[in-house]
A tleap script that builds the chain and sets N, CA, C and O, in Angstrom:
source leaprc.protein.ff14SB
mol = sequence {
  NMET THR SER PRO GLY GLU ASP LEU GLU ALA
  ALA ALA LEU ALA LEU PRO GLN GLU GLU ARG
  ALA ARG LEU ALA ARG ARG LEU ILE ALA SER
  LEU ASP HIE GLU VAL GLU GLU ALA TRP ILE
  VAL GLU VAL GLY ARG ARG LEU SER ALA HIE
  LYS ARG ASP ASP LEU ASP ALA VAL SER ALA
  GLU ASP VAL ILE ALA GLU GLY ARG ARG GLN
  VAL GLY GLU GLY CALA
}
set mol.1.N position { 9.783 -83.775 48.708 }
set mol.1.CA position { 10.611 -83.303 47.666 }
set mol.1.C position { 11.661 -84.186 48.378 }
set mol.1.O position { 11.878 -84.290 49.585 }
set mol.2.N position { 12.414 -84.954 47.061 }
set mol.2.CA position { 13.407 -85.784 47.288 }
set mol.2.C position { 14.798 -84.885 46.485 }
set mol.2.O position { 14.820 -83.812 45.882 }
set mol.3.N position { 15.955 -85.965 46.836 }
set mol.3.CA position { 17.173 -84.938 46.275 }
set mol.3.C position { 16.856 -85.799 45.119 }
set mol.3.O position { 15.918 -86.573 44.932 }
set mol.4.N position { 18.162 -85.379 44.180 }
set mol.4.CA position { 18.736 -85.943 43.248 }
set mol.4.C position { 19.031 -87.381 43.170 }
set mol.4.O position { 18.760 -88.286 42.381 }
set mol.5.N position { 19.802 -87.245 44.470 }
set mol.5.CA position { 20.670 -88.790 44.858 }
set mol.5.C position { 19.428 -89.667 45.519 }
set mol.5.O position { 19.941 -90.708 45.928 }
set mol.6.N position { 18.290 -89.673 45.737 }
set mol.6.CA position { 17.853 -90.074 46.098 }
set mol.6.C position { 16.953 -90.933 45.405 }
set mol.6.O position { 16.659 -92.104 45.647 }
set mol.7.N position { 16.335 -89.724 43.985 }
set mol.7.CA position { 15.998 -90.271 42.873 }
set mol.7.C position { 16.722 -91.193 42.323 }
set mol.7.O position { 16.312 -92.210 41.763 }
set mol.8.N position { 17.608 -90.914 42.448 }
set mol.8.CA position { 18.684 -91.746 41.316 }
set mol.8.C position { 18.705 -93.804 41.935 }
set mol.8.O position { 18.632 -94.893 41.364 }
set mol.9.N position { 18.863 -93.254 43.525 }
set mol.9.CA position { 18.404 -94.947 44.721 }
set mol.9.C position { 17.127 -95.226 44.190 }
set mol.9.O position { 16.876 -96.325 43.696 }
set mol.10.N position { 16.392 -94.412 44.247 }
set mol.10.CA position { 14.798 -94.970 43.578 }
set mol.10.C position { 14.973 -96.482 42.333 }
set mol.10.O position { 14.743 -97.689 42.257 }
set mol.11.N position { 15.632 -95.143 41.419 }
set mol.11.CA position { 15.692 -95.782 40.302 }
set mol.11.C position { 16.746 -96.745 40.208 }
set mol.11.O position { 16.621 -97.708 39.451 }
set mol.12.N position { 17.773 -96.580 40.903 }
set mol.12.CA position { 18.228 -97.668 40.439 }
set mol.12.C position { 18.378 -99.117 41.220 }
set mol.12.O position { 19.197 -100.003 40.979 }
set mol.13.N position { 17.442 -99.096 42.132 }
set mol.13.CA position { 16.808 -100.178 42.717 }
set mol.13.C position { 15.646 -100.833 42.399 }
set mol.13.O position { 15.458 -101.970 42.832 }
set mol.14.N position { 14.701 -100.186 41.586 }
set mol.14.CA position { 14.246 -100.664 40.949 }
set mol.14.C position { 14.472 -101.503 39.297 }
set mol.14.O position { 13.564 -101.961 38.604 }
set mol.15.N position { 15.685 -101.507 39.041 }
set mol.15.CA position { 16.621 -102.337 37.615 }
set mol.15.C position { 16.306 -103.340 38.357 }
set mol.15.O position { 15.929 -103.396 39.527 }
set mol.16.N position { 16.592 -104.536 37.172 }
set mol.16.CA position { 16.655 -105.930 37.314 }
set mol.16.C position { 17.880 -105.968 38.214 }
set mol.16.O position { 18.544 -104.945 38.375 }
set mol.17.N position { 18.237 -107.237 38.870 }
set mol.17.CA position { 19.334 -107.806 39.796 }
set mol.17.C position { 20.291 -107.468 39.030 }
set mol.17.O position { 21.212 -106.702 39.312 }
set mol.18.N position { 19.994 -108.371 37.424 }
set mol.18.CA position { 21.360 -108.405 37.131 }
set mol.18.C position { 21.839 -106.941 36.343 }
set mol.18.O position { 22.956 -106.644 35.921 }
set mol.19.N position { 20.548 -106.139 36.311 }
set mol.19.CA position { 21.742 -104.411 36.362 }
set mol.19.C position { 21.911 -103.661 37.334 }
set mol.19.O position { 22.650 -102.677 37.369 }
set mol.20.N position { 20.998 -104.227 38.486 }
set mol.20.CA position { 21.796 -103.298 39.827 }
set mol.20.C position { 22.955 -104.010 40.175 }
set mol.20.O position { 23.596 -103.695 41.177 }
set mol.21.N position { 23.367 -105.166 39.266 }
set mol.21.CA position { 24.662 -105.797 39.857 }
set mol.21.C position { 25.825 -105.059 39.458 }
set mol.21.O position { 26.750 -104.583 40.115 }
set mol.22.N position { 25.487 -105.076 37.855 }
set mol.22.CA position { 26.463 -104.381 36.896 }
set mol.22.C position { 26.497 -102.959 37.353 }
set mol.22.O position { 27.615 -102.471 37.516 }
set mol.23.N position { 25.534 -102.281 37.565 }
set mol.23.CA position { 25.718 -100.912 38.156 }
set mol.23.C position { 26.676 -101.026 39.396 }
set mol.23.O position { 27.755 -100.434 39.403 }
set mol.24.N position { 26.212 -101.877 40.544 }
set mol.24.CA position { 27.185 -101.461 41.743 }
set mol.24.C position { 28.526 -101.891 41.645 }
set mol.24.O position { 29.386 -101.356 42.344 }
set mol.25.N position { 28.870 -103.031 40.654 }
set mol.25.CA position { 30.250 -103.201 40.633 }
set mol.25.C position { 30.927 -102.027 39.728 }
set mol.25.O position { 32.039 -101.539 39.926 }
set mol.26.N position { 30.124 -101.721 38.817 }
set mol.26.CA position { 30.606 -99.969 38.440 }
set mol.26.C position { 31.435 -99.151 39.632 }
set mol.26.O position { 32.579 -98.747 39.842 }
set mol.27.N position { 29.945 -99.167 40.368 }
set mol.27.CA position { 30.540 -97.801 41.350 }
set mol.27.C position { 31.079 -98.273 41.908 }
set mol.27.O position { 31.902 -97.357 41.936 }
set mol.28.N position { 31.720 -99.343 42.829 }
set mol.28.CA position { 32.620 -100.007 43.464 }
set mol.28.C position { 33.980 -99.707 42.630 }
set mol.28.O position { 34.690 -98.795 43.053 }
set mol.29.N position { 34.285 -100.236 41.763 }
set mol.29.CA position { 35.159 -100.075 40.749 }
set mol.29.C position { 35.550 -98.215 40.802 }
set mol.29.O position { 36.689 -97.772 40.949 }
set mol.30.N position { 34.372 -97.422 40.653 }
set mol.30.CA position { 34.955 -96.244 40.211 }
set mol.30.C position { 35.611 -95.450 41.935 }
set mol.30.O position { 36.287 -94.423 41.988 }
set mol.31.N position { 35.238 -96.144 42.950 }
set mol.31.CA position { 35.629 -95.837 44.200 }
set mol.31.C position { 36.878 -96.358 44.609 }
set mol.31.O position { 37.708 -95.886 45.387 }
set mol.32.N position { 36.876 -97.897 43.654 }
set mol.32.CA position { 38.376 -98.165 44.265 }
set mol.32.C position { 39.546 -97.587 43.397 }
set mol.32.O position { 40.690 -97.956 43.659 }
set mol.33.N position { 39.273 -96.509 42.156 }
set mol.33.CA position { 39.983 -96.242 41.417 }
set mol.33.C position { 40.597 -94.910 42.234 }
set mol.33.O position { 41.799 -94.646 42.283 }
set mol.34.N position { 39.318 -93.965 42.991 }
set mol.34.CA position { 39.969 -92.861 43.484 }
set mol.34.C position { 40.437 -93.126 44.937 }
set mol.34.O position { 40.998 -92.154 45.441 }
set mol.35.N position { 40.301 -94.559 45.963 }
set mol.35.CA position { 41.002 -94.858 46.556 }
set mol.35.C position { 42.680 -95.039 46.214 }
set mol.35.O position { 43.606 -94.674 46.938 }
set mol.36.N position { 42.745 -95.537 45.234 }
set mol.36.CA position { 44.190 -95.615 44.364 }
set mol.36.C position { 44.523 -94.915 44.177 }
set mol.36.O position { 45.700 -94.773 44.507 }
set mol.37.N position { 43.876 -93.866 43.516 }
set mol.37.CA position { 45.044 -92.618 43.283 }
set mol.37.C position { 44.924 -91.822 44.711 }
set mol.37.O position { 45.513 -90.778 44.431 }
set mol.38.N position { 44.603 -91.726 45.768 }
set mol.38.CA position { 44.640 -91.396 47.004 }
set mol.38.C position { 45.550 -92.081 47.683 }
set mol.38.O position { 45.722 -91.646 48.822 }
set mol.39.N position { 46.324 -93.185 47.329 }
set mol.39.CA position { 47.131 -93.809 47.697 }
set mol.39.C position { 48.464 -93.554 47.037 }
set mol.39.O position { 49.463 -93.867 47.685 }
set mol.40.N position { 48.591 -93.112 46.026 }
set mol.40.CA position { 49.640 -92.947 45.268 }
set mol.40.C position { 49.942 -91.627 45.774 }
set mol.40.O position { 51.133 -91.320 45.806 }
set mol.41.N position { 49.163 -90.866 46.138 }
set mol.41.CA position { 49.377 -89.747 46.355 }
set mol.41.C position { 50.017 -89.518 47.567 }
set mol.41.O position { 50.813 -88.593 47.729 }
set mol.42.N position { 49.659 -90.446 48.561 }
set mol.42.CA position { 49.833 -90.727 50.153 }
set mol.42.C position { 51.206 -91.306 50.268 }
set mol.42.O position { 51.744 -91.384 51.372 }
set mol.43.N position { 51.827 -91.737 49.121 }
set mol.43.CA position { 52.515 -92.905 49.171 }
set mol.43.C position { 54.093 -92.303 48.631 }
set mol.43.O position { 55.179 -92.763 48.985 }
set mol.44.N position { 53.896 -91.309 47.811 }
set mol.44.CA position { 54.846 -90.357 47.244 }
set mol.44.C position { 55.125 -89.301 48.350 }
set mol.44.O position { 56.208 -88.725 48.455 }
set mol.45.N position { 54.061 -89.094 49.165 }
set mol.45.CA position { 54.482 -87.822 50.166 }
set mol.45.C position { 54.947 -88.350 51.245 }
set mol.45.O position { 55.323 -87.532 52.084 }
set mol.46.N position { 55.098 -89.985 51.640 }
set mol.46.CA position { 55.795 -90.282 52.731 }
set mol.46.C position { 56.955 -90.885 52.274 }
set mol.46.O position { 57.798 -91.119 53.139 }
set mol.47.N position { 57.217 -91.203 51.103 }
set mol.47.CA position { 59.010 -91.244 50.301 }
set mol.47.C position { 59.374 -90.007 50.384 }
set mol.47.O position { 60.401 -89.950 51.060 }
set mol.48.N position { 59.097 -89.168 50.092 }
set mol.48.CA position { 59.684 -87.955 50.056 }
set mol.48.C position { 59.810 -87.585 51.656 }
set mol.48.O position { 60.902 -87.222 52.092 }
set mol.49.N position { 58.883 -87.667 52.352 }
set mol.49.CA position { 59.365 -87.194 53.536 }
set mol.49.C position { 60.202 -88.115 54.642 }
set mol.49.O position { 60.349 -87.764 55.812 }
set mol.50.N position { 60.794 -89.511 54.007 }
set mol.50.CA position { 61.144 -90.350 53.966 }
set mol.50.C position { 62.829 -90.317 53.948 }
set mol.50.O position { 63.526 -90.650 54.907 }
set mol.51.N position { 63.415 -89.763 52.424 }
set mol.51.CA position { 64.156 -89.388 51.743 }
set mol.51.C position { 64.422 -88.049 52.543 }
set mol.51.O position { 65.543 -88.088 53.051 }
set mol.52.N position { 63.710 -86.822 52.825 }
set mol.52.CA position { 64.522 -85.697 53.784 }
set mol.52.C position { 64.984 -86.764 55.038 }
set mol.52.O position { 66.110 -86.642 55.522 }
set mol.53.N position { 64.077 -87.785 55.519 }
set mol.53.CA position { 64.995 -87.744 56.976 }
set mol.53.C position { 63.364 -87.298 57.476 }
set mol.53.O position { 63.131 -88.204 58.275 }
set mol.54.N position { 62.409 -86.624 57.458 }
set mol.54.CA position { 61.535 -85.931 58.164 }
set mol.54.C position { 59.904 -87.094 58.696 }
set mol.54.O position { 58.732 -86.823 58.955 }
set mol.55.N position { 60.466 -87.995 58.657 }
set mol.55.CA position { 59.490 -89.045 58.826 }
set mol.55.C position { 59.394 -89.917 59.996 }
set mol.55.O position { 59.894 -89.057 60.721 }
set mol.56.N position { 59.226 -90.686 60.639 }
set mol.56.CA position { 59.377 -91.439 61.917 }
set mol.56.C position { 59.041 -92.700 61.657 }
set mol.56.O position { 57.883 -93.103 61.766 }
set mol.57.N position { 60.229 -93.581 61.216 }
set mol.57.CA position { 59.549 -94.652 60.413 }
set mol.57.C position { 59.897 -95.777 61.862 }
set mol.57.O position { 60.756 -95.716 62.742 }
set mol.58.N position { 58.859 -96.698 61.607 }
set mol.58.CA position { 58.788 -98.076 62.513 }
set mol.58.C position { 59.001 -99.217 62.064 }
set mol.58.O position { 58.074 -99.649 61.380 }
set mol.59.N position { 60.066 -100.031 62.210 }
set mol.59.CA position { 60.249 -101.195 61.831 }
set mol.59.C position { 59.161 -102.210 61.592 }
set mol.59.O position { 58.356 -102.134 62.521 }
set mol.60.N position { 58.760 -103.282 60.570 }
set mol.60.CA position { 57.704 -104.051 59.959 }
set mol.60.C position { 57.965 -105.114 61.974 }
set mol.60.O position { 57.148 -105.049 62.893 }
set mol.61.N position { 58.917 -105.680 61.992 }
set mol.61.CA position { 59.175 -106.011 63.103 }
set mol.61.C position { 58.578 -105.788 64.782 }
set mol.61.O position { 58.312 -106.516 65.739 }
set mol.62.N position { 58.560 -104.225 64.440 }
set mol.62.CA position { 57.871 -103.816 66.172 }
set mol.62.C position { 56.903 -103.454 65.566 }
set mol.62.O position { 56.535 -102.651 66.423 }
set mol.63.N position { 55.811 -103.322 64.434 }
set mol.63.CA position { 54.753 -103.283 64.197 }
set mol.63.C position { 53.994 -104.240 64.478 }
set mol.63.O position { 52.857 -104.161 64.943 }
set mol.64.N position { 54.906 -105.680 64.065 }
set mol.64.CA position { 53.867 -107.040 64.526 }
set mol.64.C position { 54.443 -107.138 65.879 }
set mol.64.O position { 53.492 -107.058 66.657 }
set mol.65.N position { 55.440 -107.261 66.469 }
set mol.65.CA position { 55.308 -107.001 67.923 }
set mol.65.C position { 54.252 -106.441 68.889 }
set mol.65.O position { 53.798 -106.820 69.969 }
set mol.66.N position { 53.990 -105.158 67.901 }
set mol.66.CA position { 53.028 -104.200 69.061 }
set mol.66.C position { 51.677 -104.505 68.856 }
set mol.66.O position { 50.921 -104.361 69.818 }
set mol.67.N position { 51.077 -105.031 67.428 }
set mol.67.CA position { 49.828 -105.425 66.918 }
set mol.67.C position { 49.550 -106.771 67.886 }
set mol.67.O position { 48.477 -106.947 68.463 }
set mol.68.N position { 50.737 -107.730 67.974 }
set mol.68.CA position { 50.572 -108.997 68.696 }
set mol.68.C position { 50.343 -108.796 70.188 }
set mol.68.O position { 49.594 -109.596 70.749 }
set mol.69.N position { 51.039 -107.578 71.065 }
set mol.69.CA position { 50.755 -107.479 72.275 }
set mol.69.C position { 49.485 -106.775 72.275 }
set mol.69.O position { 48.612 -107.264 72.993 }
set mol.70.N position { 49.191 -105.686 71.591 }
set mol.70.CA position { 47.449 -105.726 71.878 }
set mol.70.C position { 46.709 -106.600 71.747 }
set mol.70.O position { 46.082 -106.969 72.740 }
set mol.71.N position { 46.513 -107.238 70.512 }
set mol.71.CA position { 45.645 -108.576 70.604 }
set mol.71.C position { 45.455 -109.175 71.883 }
set mol.71.O position { 44.449 -109.327 72.576 }
set mol.72.N position { 46.904 -109.542 72.068 }
set mol.72.CA position { 46.774 -110.250 73.829 }
set mol.72.C position { 46.221 -109.797 74.578 }
set mol.72.O position { 45.463 -110.475 75.272 }
set mol.73.N position { 46.385 -108.281 74.783 }
set mol.73.CA position { 45.681 -107.510 75.634 }
set mol.73.C position { 43.947 -107.213 75.375 }
set mol.73.O position { 43.214 -106.459 76.015 }
set mol.74.N position { 43.601 -108.131 74.159 }
set mol.74.CA position { 42.200 -107.700 74.226 }
set mol.74.C position { 42.165 -106.737 73.527 }
set mol.74.O position { 41.223 -106.878 72.747 }
set mol.75.N position { 42.685 -105.797 73.361 }
set mol.75.CA position { 42.407 -104.775 72.349 }
set mol.75.C position { 41.730 -104.190 71.100 }
set mol.75.O position { 42.002 -103.049 70.726 }
savepdb mol mol.pdb
quit
């Protein structure tokens, strides 16, 4: 017995290439929208924490320097 998701996947894979591509674009766009909404919530949370001085901020220069250090170490 297969799950509804497996049945849907099989049906989607049986579609012609053009229809599979259209479906894939729509599915990816729906994920992008969910991720975008999650980031909006997270940015709001971080901004509120920053305004309350309840967030340890690191300067962009320090972040870049640390990234370069780690890349130089082969991390």
